Residue frames as qw, qx, qy, qz and C-alpha x, y, z in Angstrom:
[[0.539, 0.568, 0.561, 0.269, -12.82, 4.74, 46.81],
 [0.122, 0.986, 0.109, -0.018, -12.62, 8.46, 46.92],
 [0.434, -0.731, 0.402, 0.338, -8.96, 8.31, 47.78],
 [0.638, 0.084, 0.655, 0.395, -8.27, 6.00, 44.68],
 [0.383, 0.792, 0.432, 0.199, -10.24, 8.37, 42.44],
 [0.133, -0.976, 0.089, 0.150, -8.37, 11.35, 43.78],
 [0.559, -0.482, 0.548, 0.393, -5.01, 9.67, 43.26],
 [0.586, 0.349, 0.626, 0.378, -5.97, 8.90, 39.58],
 [0.182, 0.954, 0.229, 0.064, -6.95, 12.50, 39.02],
 [0.356, -0.838, 0.302, 0.281, -3.58, 13.54, 40.43],
 [0.625, -0.188, 0.627, 0.425, -1.68, 11.20, 38.26],
 [0.486, 0.614, 0.539, 0.310, -3.51, 12.20, 35.17],
 [0.002, 0.997, 0.060, -0.047, -2.94, 15.89, 36.03],
 [0.476, -0.611, 0.490, 0.401, 0.88, 15.26, 36.50],
 [0.603, 0.132, 0.641, 0.456, 0.94, 13.55, 33.06],
 [0.337, 0.843, 0.361, 0.215, -0.93, 16.33, 31.24],
 [0.178, -0.960, 0.149, 0.157, 1.25, 18.99, 32.94],
 [0.573, -0.449, 0.517, 0.450, 4.47, 17.19, 32.00],
 [0.541, 0.422, 0.594, 0.420, 3.44, 16.98, 28.36],
 [0.179, 0.920, 0.284, 0.200, 2.12, 20.40, 28.04],
 [0.352, -0.902, 0.167, 0.185, 5.20, 21.79, 29.89],
 [0.817, -0.019, 0.346, 0.460, 7.72, 20.07, 27.60],
 [0.063, -0.735, 0.260, 0.623, 10.12, 22.42, 26.05],
 [0.800, 0.583, 0.068, -0.129, 9.93, 22.32, 22.26],
 [0.743, -0.286, 0.377, 0.472, 13.15, 20.55, 21.04],
 [0.010, 0.611, -0.417, -0.673, 15.43, 21.98, 18.42],
 [0.694, 0.398, 0.595, 0.075, 14.16, 21.29, 14.99],
 [0.241, -0.520, 0.306, 0.760, 16.49, 22.97, 12.47],
 [0.149, 0.067, 0.741, 0.651, 15.03, 21.84, 9.08],
 [0.301, -0.443, -0.569, -0.624, 11.35, 22.23, 9.70],
 [0.408, -0.455, 0.339, -0.715, 9.24, 23.38, 12.70],
 [0.011, 0.007, -0.972, 0.235, 8.64, 20.69, 15.33],
 [0.508, -0.243, -0.489, -0.666, 5.33, 19.14, 15.04],
 [0.401, -0.321, 0.577, -0.635, 3.36, 18.59, 18.13],
 [0.520, -0.059, -0.826, -0.209, 2.36, 14.94, 18.74],
 [0.657, -0.584, -0.401, -0.259, 0.15, 13.41, 21.54],
 [0.738, -0.658, -0.020, 0.148, 2.91, 13.04, 24.07],
 [0.585, -0.371, 0.280, 0.665, 5.95, 14.73, 22.42],
 [0.311, 0.797, -0.167, -0.490, 7.17, 16.31, 19.15],
 [0.846, 0.315, 0.288, 0.319, 8.27, 15.24, 15.72],
 [0.146, -0.863, 0.219, 0.432, 11.47, 16.98, 14.90],
 [0.815, 0.530, 0.131, 0.196, 13.54, 17.34, 11.75],
 [0.290, -0.844, 0.339, 0.298, 17.26, 17.78, 11.60],
 [0.665, 0.624, -0.409, -0.021, 20.15, 17.33, 9.06],
 [0.694, -0.516, 0.493, 0.099, 22.61, 14.60, 9.51],
 [0.164, 0.592, -0.688, -0.386, 25.47, 13.31, 7.41],
 [0.930, 0.162, -0.195, -0.265, 24.85, 10.19, 5.32],
 [0.584, -0.504, 0.635, 0.040, 26.81, 7.18, 6.50],
 [0.490, 0.532, -0.595, -0.351, 28.80, 5.37, 3.77],
 [0.929, 0.035, -0.348, -0.120, 29.29, 1.71, 3.28],
 [0.568, 0.260, -0.578, 0.525, 32.45, 1.93, 5.34],
 [0.502, -0.626, -0.545, 0.244, 30.42, 3.31, 8.30],
 [0.358, -0.194, -0.098, 0.908, 32.06, 6.70, 8.07],
 [0.200, 0.806, 0.434, -0.349, 29.76, 9.86, 7.88],
 [0.517, 0.541, 0.329, 0.576, 29.88, 11.76, 4.60],
 [0.259, -0.332, -0.071, 0.904, 31.24, 15.35, 4.48],
 [0.116, 0.066, -0.372, -0.918, 29.16, 16.49, 1.53],
 [0.410, -0.298, -0.711, -0.487, 26.02, 14.32, 1.45],
 [0.146, 0.000, 0.568, -0.810, 23.46, 15.47, 4.09],
 [0.311, -0.387, -0.787, -0.367, 20.09, 13.87, 4.61],
 [0.396, -0.415, 0.200, -0.794, 17.09, 14.76, 6.89],
 [0.251, -0.083, -0.929, 0.261, 16.34, 12.69, 9.90],
 [0.498, -0.488, -0.201, -0.688, 12.86, 12.49, 11.30],
 [0.308, 0.052, -0.801, 0.511, 12.86, 11.87, 15.08],
 [0.530, -0.688, -0.372, -0.329, 10.13, 11.58, 17.87],
 [0.134, 0.321, -0.578, 0.738, 11.07, 13.38, 21.14],
 [0.535, -0.505, -0.672, -0.083, 9.07, 11.87, 24.04],
 [0.175, -0.704, 0.159, -0.669, 8.19, 14.53, 26.61],
 [0.839, -0.498, -0.031, -0.217, 7.59, 11.97, 29.32],
 [0.928, -0.183, 0.044, 0.321, 10.91, 10.16, 29.13],
 [0.094, -0.894, 0.271, 0.343, 13.00, 12.95, 27.61],
 [0.529, -0.209, 0.710, 0.415, 14.38, 10.52, 25.01],
 [0.475, 0.579, -0.249, -0.614, 14.40, 10.66, 21.30],
 [0.665, 0.038, 0.737, 0.115, 13.78, 7.81, 18.92],
 [0.049, 0.294, -0.575, -0.762, 14.59, 7.93, 15.12],
 [0.720, 0.394, 0.382, -0.423, 11.49, 7.47, 12.89],
 [0.796, 0.398, 0.342, 0.302, 13.18, 7.52, 9.47],
 [0.259, -0.428, 0.297, 0.813, 15.54, 9.36, 7.15],
 [0.549, 0.718, 0.189, -0.384, 14.11, 11.20, 4.22],
 [0.854, 0.269, 0.276, 0.350, 15.56, 10.15, 0.84],
 [0.219, -0.694, 0.339, 0.597, 18.76, 11.75, -0.31],
 [0.722, 0.547, 0.407, 0.119, 18.29, 12.16, -4.10],
 [0.599, 0.384, 0.054, 0.700, 21.59, 13.87, -5.23],
 [0.041, 0.477, -0.208, 0.853, 20.68, 16.58, -2.78],
 [0.017, -0.074, -0.786, 0.614, 19.17, 17.00, 0.70],
 [0.203, -0.537, -0.669, -0.472, 15.90, 18.51, -0.48],
 [0.167, -0.222, 0.308, -0.910, 13.36, 20.12, 1.84],
 [0.037, 0.414, 0.870, -0.266, 10.37, 19.20, 4.02],
 [0.133, -0.340, -0.377, -0.851, 7.38, 20.85, 2.29],
 [0.596, -0.426, -0.057, -0.678, 4.84, 19.70, 4.89],
 [0.314, 0.006, -0.911, 0.267, 4.32, 17.57, 8.00],
 [0.503, -0.202, 0.124, -0.831, 0.93, 16.99, 9.54],
 [0.216, 0.074, 0.948, -0.222, -1.38, 14.48, 11.14],
 [0.522, 0.089, -0.268, -0.805, -4.53, 13.30, 9.32],
 [0.717, 0.028, 0.589, -0.371, -7.26, 10.72, 9.65],
 [0.068, 0.310, -0.807, -0.499, -6.67, 8.01, 7.05],
 [0.710, 0.040, -0.093, -0.697, -10.13, 6.70, 7.42],
 [0.598, 0.197, -0.776, -0.036, -8.92, 3.24, 8.36],
 [0.765, -0.531, -0.321, -0.172, -10.35, 3.00, 11.86],
 [0.755, -0.180, -0.280, 0.565, -6.87, 3.69, 13.52],
 [0.334, -0.695, -0.093, 0.630, -5.06, 6.69, 14.99],
 [0.408, 0.898, -0.066, -0.150, -4.30, 9.61, 12.79],
 [0.867, 0.167, 0.113, 0.456, -1.28, 9.06, 10.54],
 [0.291, -0.712, 0.209, 0.603, 1.83, 11.21, 10.31],
 [0.680, 0.650, 0.241, 0.240, 2.20, 12.51, 6.66],
 [0.333, -0.663, 0.267, 0.615, 5.48, 14.13, 5.48],
 [0.694, 0.687, 0.172, 0.130, 5.86, 15.60, 2.00],
 [0.513, -0.584, 0.336, 0.532, 9.44, 15.97, 0.90],
 [0.662, 0.740, 0.114, 0.029, 10.84, 17.43, -2.38],
 [0.626, -0.336, 0.379, 0.593, 14.20, 17.48, -4.11],
 [0.288, 0.793, -0.233, -0.483, 15.37, 19.78, -6.88],
 [0.902, 0.233, 0.317, 0.176, 16.02, 17.82, -10.08],
 [0.088, -0.858, 0.362, 0.353, 19.53, 18.79, -11.07],
 [0.282, -0.317, 0.813, 0.398, 20.54, 15.87, -13.41],
 [0.527, 0.225, -0.486, -0.660, 19.25, 14.50, -16.73],
 [0.540, -0.031, 0.778, -0.320, 16.82, 11.70, -15.98],
 [0.075, 0.075, 0.859, 0.501, 15.61, 11.19, -19.55],
 [0.029, -0.680, -0.732, -0.029, 12.20, 12.53, -18.51],
 [0.130, 0.506, 0.102, 0.846, 11.09, 16.10, -19.10],
 [0.394, -0.570, -0.597, 0.405, 10.54, 17.03, -15.41],
 [0.033, 0.673, 0.068, 0.735, 9.30, 20.51, -14.50],
 [0.480, -0.695, 0.165, -0.509, 10.14, 21.50, -10.94],
 [0.249, -0.500, 0.767, -0.316, 10.91, 19.38, -7.98],
 [0.584, -0.026, -0.797, -0.152, 10.62, 15.67, -7.45],
 [0.533, -0.447, 0.287, -0.658, 8.23, 14.86, -4.54],
 [0.458, -0.037, -0.886, 0.063, 7.98, 11.93, -2.21],
 [0.581, -0.487, 0.019, -0.652, 5.12, 11.24, 0.39],
 [0.365, 0.127, -0.867, 0.314, 5.83, 9.36, 3.49],
 [0.652, -0.459, -0.148, -0.585, 3.16, 8.06, 5.87],
 [0.249, 0.220, -0.841, 0.427, 3.80, 6.68, 9.39],
 [0.671, -0.508, -0.409, -0.352, 1.47, 4.84, 11.81],
 [0.241, -0.570, 0.572, -0.538, 1.74, 5.26, 15.56],
 [0.833, -0.115, -0.536, -0.070, 2.33, 1.80, 17.22],
 [0.737, -0.674, 0.020, 0.047, 3.48, 0.65, 20.67],
 [0.790, -0.105, 0.147, 0.586, 6.96, 0.39, 19.17],
 [0.163, -0.510, 0.155, 0.830, 6.87, 4.02, 17.90],
 [0.534, 0.660, -0.018, -0.528, 6.13, 5.48, 14.53],
 [0.544, -0.096, 0.769, 0.322, 6.41, 2.93, 11.73],
 [0.201, 0.308, -0.484, -0.794, 6.35, 3.61, 7.99],
 [0.652, 0.378, 0.573, -0.323, 2.94, 2.55, 6.50],
 [0.269, -0.188, 0.703, 0.631, 3.99, 1.23, 3.16],
 [0.259, 0.515, 0.785, 0.227, 0.52, 0.85, 1.75],
 [0.064, 0.928, 0.294, -0.221, -0.46, 4.47, 2.34],
 [0.266, -0.655, 0.391, 0.589, 3.05, 5.76, 1.44],
 [0.328, 0.032, 0.766, 0.551, 2.78, 3.92, -1.93],
 [0.242, 0.713, 0.657, 0.035, -0.71, 5.15, -2.59],
 [0.003, 0.952, 0.046, -0.303, 0.43, 8.79, -2.42],
 [0.885, 0.246, 0.199, 0.342, 3.72, 7.86, -3.85],
 [0.437, -0.492, 0.267, 0.704, 6.56, 9.66, -5.55],
 [0.528, 0.538, 0.505, 0.421, 6.88, 11.78, -8.71],
 [0.144, -0.496, 0.001, 0.856, 7.11, 15.16, -10.27],
 [0.528, 0.720, 0.160, -0.421, 5.38, 17.22, -13.05],
 [0.554, -0.065, 0.628, 0.542, 6.34, 16.06, -16.54],
 [0.271, 0.591, -0.158, -0.743, 6.27, 18.34, -19.54],
 [0.813, 0.489, 0.287, -0.131, 4.73, 17.19, -22.83],
 [0.769, 0.412, -0.008, 0.490, 7.99, 18.55, -24.43],
 [0.550, -0.346, -0.177, 0.739, 10.86, 20.68, -23.30],
 [0.187, 0.242, 0.296, 0.905, 9.81, 23.55, -25.60],
 [0.330, -0.554, -0.390, -0.658, 6.50, 24.18, -24.05],
 [0.210, -0.296, 0.576, -0.732, 4.66, 24.63, -20.75],
 [0.791, -0.116, -0.210, -0.563, 2.03, 22.05, -21.27],
 [0.359, -0.422, 0.792, -0.256, 2.05, 19.14, -18.83],
 [0.555, 0.064, -0.774, -0.299, 1.78, 15.50, -19.73],
 [0.649, -0.400, -0.638, 0.109, 1.56, 14.55, -15.99],
 [0.168, -0.678, 0.262, -0.666, 1.05, 16.49, -12.85],
 [0.400, -0.061, -0.809, 0.425, 2.08, 14.98, -9.54],
 [0.351, -0.633, -0.423, -0.545, -1.10, 15.46, -7.38],
 [0.686, -0.635, -0.352, 0.055, 0.09, 15.39, -3.88],
 [0.463, 0.408, -0.230, 0.753, 2.36, 18.37, -3.30],
 [0.205, -0.434, 0.241, -0.843, 0.27, 19.93, -0.46],
 [0.133, 0.127, 0.854, -0.487, -1.62, 18.83, 2.75],
 [0.531, 0.324, 0.203, -0.756, -4.83, 20.12, 1.22],
 [0.586, 0.344, -0.577, -0.454, -4.44, 17.89, -1.79],
 [0.239, 0.132, -0.944, 0.183, -3.83, 14.91, 0.45],
 [0.270, 0.205, 0.661, -0.669, -6.70, 15.59, 2.85],
 [0.584, 0.331, -0.113, -0.732, -9.02, 16.14, -0.07],
 [0.543, 0.242, -0.767, -0.241, -8.11, 12.68, -1.35],
 [0.071, 0.024, -0.904, 0.420, -8.57, 11.12, 2.08],
 [0.383, 0.298, 0.487, -0.726, -12.10, 12.44, 2.11],
 [0.498, 0.288, -0.456, -0.679, -13.02, 11.17, -1.38],
 [0.887, -0.039, 0.263, -0.378, -15.26, 8.17, -2.03],
 [0.798, 0.451, -0.399, 0.012, -12.61, 6.52, -4.26],
 [0.194, 0.502, -0.713, 0.449, -10.14, 6.53, -1.51],
 [0.607, -0.229, 0.486, -0.586, -12.62, 5.31, 1.07],
 [0.944, 0.186, -0.044, -0.270, -13.46, 2.40, -1.20],
 [0.634, 0.499, -0.552, 0.212, -9.82, 1.60, -1.72],
 [0.056, -0.441, 0.719, -0.534, -8.85, 1.66, 2.00],
 [0.727, -0.109, 0.424, -0.529, -11.88, -0.57, 2.73],
 [0.279, -0.194, 0.912, 0.230, -10.71, -3.12, 0.03],
 [0.622, 0.510, 0.448, -0.389, -13.79, -2.74, -2.23],
 [0.564, 0.278, 0.579, 0.519, -13.78, -3.59, -5.85],
 [0.117, 0.685, 0.018, -0.719, -13.45, -0.29, -7.85],
 [0.548, 0.450, 0.589, 0.388, -14.76, -0.18, -11.49],
 [0.070, -0.597, 0.065, 0.796, -13.82, 2.82, -13.58],
 [0.627, 0.640, 0.437, 0.075, -14.82, 4.24, -16.87],
 [0.511, -0.043, 0.292, 0.807, -12.39, 5.66, -19.42],
 [0.164, 0.734, 0.193, -0.630, -13.05, 9.35, -20.39],
 [0.513, 0.771, -0.182, -0.331, -11.39, 9.31, -23.81],
 [0.863, 0.363, -0.285, 0.204, -8.63, 7.69, -25.95],
 [0.404, -0.813, 0.406, -0.101, -5.73, 6.96, -23.51],
 [0.528, 0.502, -0.676, 0.111, -2.39, 5.28, -23.93],
 [0.888, -0.455, -0.046, -0.045, -1.73, 2.32, -21.58],
 [0.094, 0.766, -0.594, 0.226, 1.74, 2.44, -19.81],
 [0.777, 0.035, -0.621, 0.094, 3.61, -0.60, -18.64],
 [0.509, -0.286, -0.537, 0.609, 4.44, 1.11, -15.39],
 [0.081, -0.925, -0.344, 0.140, 3.39, 4.38, -13.58],
 [0.410, -0.482, 0.297, 0.715, 5.99, 6.28, -15.60],
 [0.487, 0.760, 0.047, -0.427, 5.36, 8.54, -18.66],
 [0.093, 0.620, -0.688, -0.366, 8.41, 7.01, -20.38],
 [0.280, -0.051, 0.959, 0.000, 6.97, 3.48, -20.34],
 [0.591, 0.340, -0.051, -0.730, 4.58, 3.76, -23.25],
 [0.482, 0.086, 0.861, 0.138, 3.02, 0.68, -24.87],
 [0.106, -0.025, -0.596, -0.796, 1.10, 0.34, -28.15],
 [0.182, -0.512, -0.838, -0.046, -2.06, -0.44, -26.40],
 [0.115, -0.117, 0.140, -0.976, -4.76, 2.12, -25.63],
 [0.082, 0.480, 0.825, -0.287, -8.27, 2.52, -24.33],
 [0.025, -0.360, -0.390, -0.847, -11.11, 4.54, -25.71],
 [0.318, -0.150, 0.296, -0.888, -13.88, 6.56, -24.07],
 [0.797, -0.120, -0.070, -0.587, -16.54, 4.42, -22.37],
 [0.676, 0.130, -0.715, 0.128, -14.31, 1.38, -21.80],
 [0.728, -0.610, 0.085, -0.301, -14.97, -0.19, -18.40],
 [0.514, 0.455, -0.643, 0.339, -11.91, -1.17, -16.39],
 [0.786, -0.549, -0.281, 0.046, -11.17, -2.76, -13.03],
 [0.015, -0.844, 0.422, -0.331, -8.77, -0.88, -10.66],
 [0.906, -0.096, -0.368, 0.186, -6.12, -3.24, -9.38],
 [0.634, -0.386, -0.218, 0.634, -3.67, -0.82, -7.85],
 [0.128, 0.930, 0.199, 0.283, -3.04, 2.85, -7.48],
 [0.610, -0.467, -0.078, 0.635, -0.09, 5.26, -6.71],
 [0.274, -0.395, 0.143, 0.865, 0.82, 8.82, -7.16],
 [0.431, 0.548, -0.010, -0.717, -2.17, 9.64, -9.45],
 [0.385, 0.306, -0.769, -0.408, -1.72, 6.54, -11.54],
 [0.779, -0.069, 0.429, -0.452, -4.01, 3.52, -11.56],
 [0.038, -0.217, 0.936, 0.274, -3.19, -0.01, -12.67],
 [0.697, 0.185, 0.116, -0.683, -6.20, -1.34, -14.62],
 [0.312, -0.003, 0.928, 0.205, -7.43, -4.55, -16.03],
 [0.521, 0.382, -0.115, -0.755, -9.49, -4.30, -19.19],
 [0.545, 0.120, 0.829, -0.014, -11.40, -7.35, -20.55],
 [0.187, 0.232, -0.510, -0.807, -11.85, -7.35, -24.33],
 [0.759, 0.143, -0.045, -0.634, -14.88, -8.64, -26.17],
 [0.784, 0.217, -0.579, -0.048, -12.97, -11.93, -26.67],
 [0.823, -0.562, -0.072, -0.038, -12.45, -12.26, -22.89],
 [0.717, 0.250, -0.272, 0.592, -8.75, -11.34, -23.11],
 [0.438, -0.847, -0.191, 0.232, -7.44, -9.53, -20.04],
 [0.480, 0.608, -0.081, 0.628, -5.22, -6.51, -20.69],
 [0.564, -0.729, -0.223, 0.318, -3.26, -4.89, -17.80],
 [0.501, 0.354, -0.012, 0.790, -1.33, -1.75, -17.56],
 [0.270, -0.503, -0.375, 0.731, -1.21, 1.77, -16.08],
 [0.165, 0.674, 0.407, 0.594, -3.17, 4.89, -16.92],
 [0.089, 0.197, -0.322, 0.922, -3.36, 8.34, -15.27],
 [0.038, 0.474, 0.752, -0.456, -6.22, 8.71, -12.72],
 [0.200, 0.450, -0.011, -0.870, -7.12, 11.99, -14.56],
 [0.250, 0.178, -0.707, -0.638, -8.06, 9.89, -17.64],
 [0.360, -0.294, -0.869, -0.169, -10.81, 7.73, -15.95],
 [0.467, -0.532, -0.048, -0.705, -13.97, 8.47, -14.01],
 [0.839, -0.489, -0.112, -0.213, -14.10, 7.42, -10.36],
 [0.756, 0.154, -0.401, 0.494, -10.41, 7.25, -9.65]]
């Protein structure tokens, strides 16, 4: 029995040493991120066209896991090419409060260089979340959609006042949300009731351009049906029992 125990200790020691002694792989775009048994690395790669040929001008960022035990690399995902390569703003592991392993979070941004019809101010952000599985790191669509995509939108091009602020530009902002009671209720699948702060326009989608003629007033009670990027899809029931659905900004309701 002692011999078996000693062998187990030896094997564990070899495993720990092999991981800790692993040379940090090249990560040209963003510093390599230490994972349990390897590294997350970020490198630029040419986009591949429909004809299967790599592009000369269009370069995207590949996210790869390097396994220190096997010495092999496996691709996790490519970050979106939105008219330009963009940059990795942050990459980190955080507890998503769902009873599973910590998730890999990546914040990516791209400079807006074309006319989109929306008064964007600054970069366009996308948040990507990956779960560790026996088959590797897999995109977690539910969490990725929750933190979402977007950029700050000006009320008008002539001023500095914002109509909408994308809330998840930094790790601190994401971690703060992960620790909030509203997020914990959402991840647990609980019903979430919200109270409107003041008069607010209802949008047909989580986009400042999709304005409707409907609005809510302060004190209205609504049910949260979906949420993404600081927007919440609500259901409001009128005094005549009519159900109205649409999107409002989280900042405009209590409890979001």
